[in-house]
N, C-alpha and C positions, 0 to 999 in steps of 0.2 A: 660198111656200117659198123659202128662200135656197139657190140652187144653186152659187154661187161665194162662199164665205165670205171668202176673201182679198180679192177685189175689193170686197165689201161693206164690210169694215173700212176699206179705203183710201178709198172714196167717203165713208163716214161721217166719217173723220178730216178729209178735205178740206172737207166741208160745214161741220163745226164750226169749222174754221180760218177759212173764208170768212165765216162769220156772226159770229164772236166776236173774231177777232184782226185787228190792223191789217195791211193789205196793203203799205202804204208808210209811211215816216216822213219828215216834212218839217221842216227846221230852217233858220233864217236864216243859220246858219254852223255850222262843225264842232263847236264847243264848246257852243253853246246847246241847251237842251231844245226838242225839236220837237213837232209834233202828229201824232197818228195819223190815217192816211187809210185808210178802208175800201175793200173791193173795189168796191163800187157806185160810189163817188166816183171811184176811179182809172180804172175801165174805161169808164164811160159806157154809154149804152143799147146801142150796137152790140156793144161788147165783152162786156157782161153777157149779152146774148142768145146770143152764141156760147158763152160759158162755160156757160150754163144748158143749151144744146143738148147739149154734150159731157157734162155731168153727168147729164142725163136718159138719154142713151144708155148711159153706164157703169152707172147705177143699174138700167136695164132689163136689162143683161147679167148682173146679179147674180141675177135671178129667172128669166130665160129658160132654156129647155132648152139645155144646153151642147152646142155643136157648132162646127164650123170657122167657119161664117158669124158666129156670135155672138162668137167669139174675135177674128175679123178686125175686126168692128165695134168691139169694146172696144179693140183695138189702135189703130185709126184715131182714135177719140175721145180716148184718152189721149195719142196723139202730137200731135194738134191742140192739146190743152190744154197740153202741155209746151212747145210752141213759142209758143203764144198769150200765155201769162202774161208772159214777158220783154218781148214787144213792147208789151203793155199798160202794163207798168211803165215802159218807156222813153218811151212817148208821154206818159204822165202826168207824168213827170219834166220833159220838154220844156215842157209847159204850165205846171207849177208854177214852174219856174225863170224862165220868160219873164215872169212877173208879180212876180218878186222880184229881189234883187240877184244878181250873178254868183257870189258866194261861198255862196249858198244850197245846201243839201244835201238830196238826195232819196235816202233809203236804203231798201233792201229789208227789209221787216219779217217777223215770224214767220209771218203768214198766207201770204205769198208762198212762203216756203221749205217750209212744210208741204204746200201744194198742189202745188208743183213736185215735191217728193219723192214724194207720193202718185201723181202722174201717171207718174213714172219707174218706180216699183214696179209700177204697173198695166201698163205696157208690158212689164216683165220677166215678169209673171205671164201675160200673153197670149202672149208668145213661148214660154214654157215649155209652155203648154197646146197651142200649135200645133206643138210639137216642132220649132221652127226650128233649123237647123244653125248652126254658127259663121260660115260665110260670110254667111248672111242677117243674123245679129246684127251682124256687122262692118259690113255695108253700111248697116244702119239707124243704127248709132252714127255712122259717118262722115257720113251724110246729115244727122243732127241737128247735129253739130258744124259741118259746112259751112254750114248755114243760119244758125246763130247767129254764126259767124265772119264771114260776109259781111255780116250785119246790123250786127255790131259795127264792121266796117271802114267801113261806109257811114254811121256816125254815129247809128244808131238808139238806142244806149245811152249816148251821150256825157254826158248830164246826170245819169245815176245816179252817186251818190257813189262807188260801187265803181269805176266806170270812170274817174272823176276821180282817185282815188287811184292807179290803175294808170298813168294818163297822167303824173301828176306825179312818179311814182317809176319811170319806165320803165327807165332804166339800172340803177338799184339792183335792180329786180325781175328783170331778165334776169340780172344778176350773181349774185344770191342763188339763183335757180333753177338756174343752172349749178353753183354751189357745193353745193347740195342734191343734185343728181345725182352730183357727184363724191364726196361723202361716202358716198352709198348704193352707188355702183359699187365704190369701193375697199373698203368694209367687206364687201360681198357676195363680192368676189373673194377677200379674205383668209379669210373664213369658209369658202368653198369649198375653199381650199387646206389649211385646218386641219381643218375638220369632216369631210370625206370620209375622210382617213386615220384620224381617231379612230373613225369608224363602222366602217371596215374592221378596225381593231384590235379593237374590241369584238366584232365578228362572228367574227373569226379566233381570238381568245383569250377564251374564255368567262369566265376568271378576272378579266379586266380590265373586264368589262361593268359590274358594279355600281360599281366605282371611277370609271370614266369618266363614266357617266351620273349618278352621285351628285353629283359635283362640278359638272357642267353643270346639274343640277336646282337646286342651291343658288344658282348664279349667276343663274338665271332668276327666282328668287324675290326678288332684291334690286330694290327700286323703281328705276326708270330715273334719276330725279333724284339719288337717293342714290349710285348707281353712278358717275354723272358726277362727283359731288362727291368721292367717295372717291379718284378718280384724280388729282385736282388736286394734293394734297400730295406723293405719291411722284414724280410726273412733274416737279413744280417742283423738288424736291430733286435729282432725277437730272440735270436740265438745268443746275442750279447746279454740281454736282460735275463734270459732263462738258460743258464749254462747246461742244464740237463738236456736241452734240445740239441746242443752242439755235440754232446756225447752220443746222441742217436743219429748223427750225421746230417742234421738239419741246419743249414746255413744259407748265406746269400747266394752261393754258387754250388754246383753239384747236382745231385739227383733230386733233392727236394723241390727246388723251383722248377726243374724240368718236368717232374711228374705233375705238379700243381697246374702248370700251364697246359700240359697235354690233356689233363682231366677237364679243365675249363673249356678248352676247344672241343672236347668230345661230348660235352653235356647236351648241346643243342641237337645234334643228329640222334643221340640216344633218347632224349626226352621226346623228340618228335616221332621217333619210331614207336615208342611205347604208346604215345597219345593216338597216333594214327591206327595202330594195331587194335587198341581197345575201341576206338570209334568205328572200326569196321565190323564189329560184332553186331549182328542183327538184334534189334530190340526184342523181337519175338522170342529169340533164343533165351535171352535174359529173363523175360517174363515167364517162360516155361520153367526155367530153373527155379525161380522164386515160387512158382506154383507147386513145385515138388518139395518145398520146404527148405531149400538150401539157403545158408547164410551168405552175407556179402562176401566174406572171405572164401567160402567154398565156391561161390560163383566165379570169383576172380581166378582162383587156382585151377579149378576143374573144368570151367566152361570158357571163360574169356581168354585165359592165357594160351590154351592150345589153338584157338582160332586166330589169335593175334600173333602167334609165334612166327609165321613167315615174314610179317611186316617188321617185327622186332629183330629178327635175324638180318633183315635188309639194313636196318639202322646200325646194328652191331658190325656189319660188314663195312659200312661207310666209316664208322668210327675207327675200326682197326686199321684199315688201309690208310686213312688220314693220319693216324698216330705214327705209323711206320715212316711216313714221309716227314712229318713234323719233328720226329725224334732226331733227324739229322741236324736240325738247327740247334738242338739242345747241346750239342758239342761246344757251341760258342760260350756257354756258361759253365763249362767244366763237367758236364754230365757224362761225357764219353759217348760211346756208340760209334756207329759207322761214319757219322758226320766228322769224327776226328780226322779221318783220312781225307775227307773232302776239303776241309779247311786247311789242313796241313799242306795238301797239294796246291791249293790256291795260293798259300803263302810262299811256296817254293816254285811256283809256276810249273808244277809237275803234273801233267795231264793224267798219266797212268796212276799216280797216287790218288788223284781225285776219283778216277774210275774205280779204284779198289774199294772205295766207300760207296760210290753211287750205284754200281752194277749190282752188288748183293742186296742193296736196299730195294732196287726195282724188282729183282727176282723174289725177294721176301714178300713184297706187296702183291705181286702176281700170284704167288703160291697161296697166300692167305685168301686172296679173292677167289681163287679156284676152289679152295676148301669150303668157303662159304656158299659158293654155287652148288656144291654137292649137298651141303646141309639144307639149303633152301629147296632143292629139288626133292629131297627126302621129306621135308616138312610139308610141302604142298601135296605130296602123294598120300601122306598119312590121313586116315579117315578122321 
């Protein structure tokens, strides 16, 4: 009898990927077609034995009577698997490149990514069942990142093509990462300054509710690429008519249309968060504050805002994570950011170059989401 269906599905997916998909891809150069390398060939007897042991333990946890000990065993097995797979890939890459030319490429294939994702999700499932708190989750994540970072700095992954792309484009990567963060920070700040007043207006003036959220709903339905494109013409014409705007960097392409589009997309969740937060404040609390002689502004700042803060932070969390993802598309109109690597890789059919932009974006979004979880936890505990 299957007692943990979530873990069972993850183990099954990882097993199918290990048996049917390539773990690595090896090519003589970046442009040539390579050959697929399976898990058994890449890992060798020792690595394969460790992987089999972890898989057996995880499979056993699917059928065992659920308890804390079983969850801890599943967590340990998934954690070992998560860390083991990159080391196996790095060692296999060292061996393969040593027998070929320096321009040979060893890339991570679909089997690796599916197994790695399954291990990460298994860790999340175990932590949920163990009811681990945010400090424990943070410590585990920091530990995993630290181990992989130390291994990377020590050269364990140097022969993987993804690491080669990062090393060859180090300065560009750091610059585009900084630009991506700038786009997200600026758009979220502007969305906060515009969205919160819109939410307050919708809550204070019920007649405005349908108009405000109707317009924001329409904006949200426009595809991201279309919205970026629609802004090119008006901004280009505006910068031509007003040369001073061009001197400020405002034109049909670049940062300006990207930020405007990101702000427009962010207004709906930001305004809804503010509206829902204020609507959650009990009417009796507001009446008590009025009875104490507080003005409308004092009630908003000192009474409603602290109560609405968790809901507002939830909206800000959605806005920030959404902006991190949408900022990738902004590279299409010359705004830069990590999307530059994604679209450059698409144009060159270079998967590792695409991953150089996609993976940091994913980790940036996960990191920001985790930070907001900590803030939300603190806000909900505060009196």
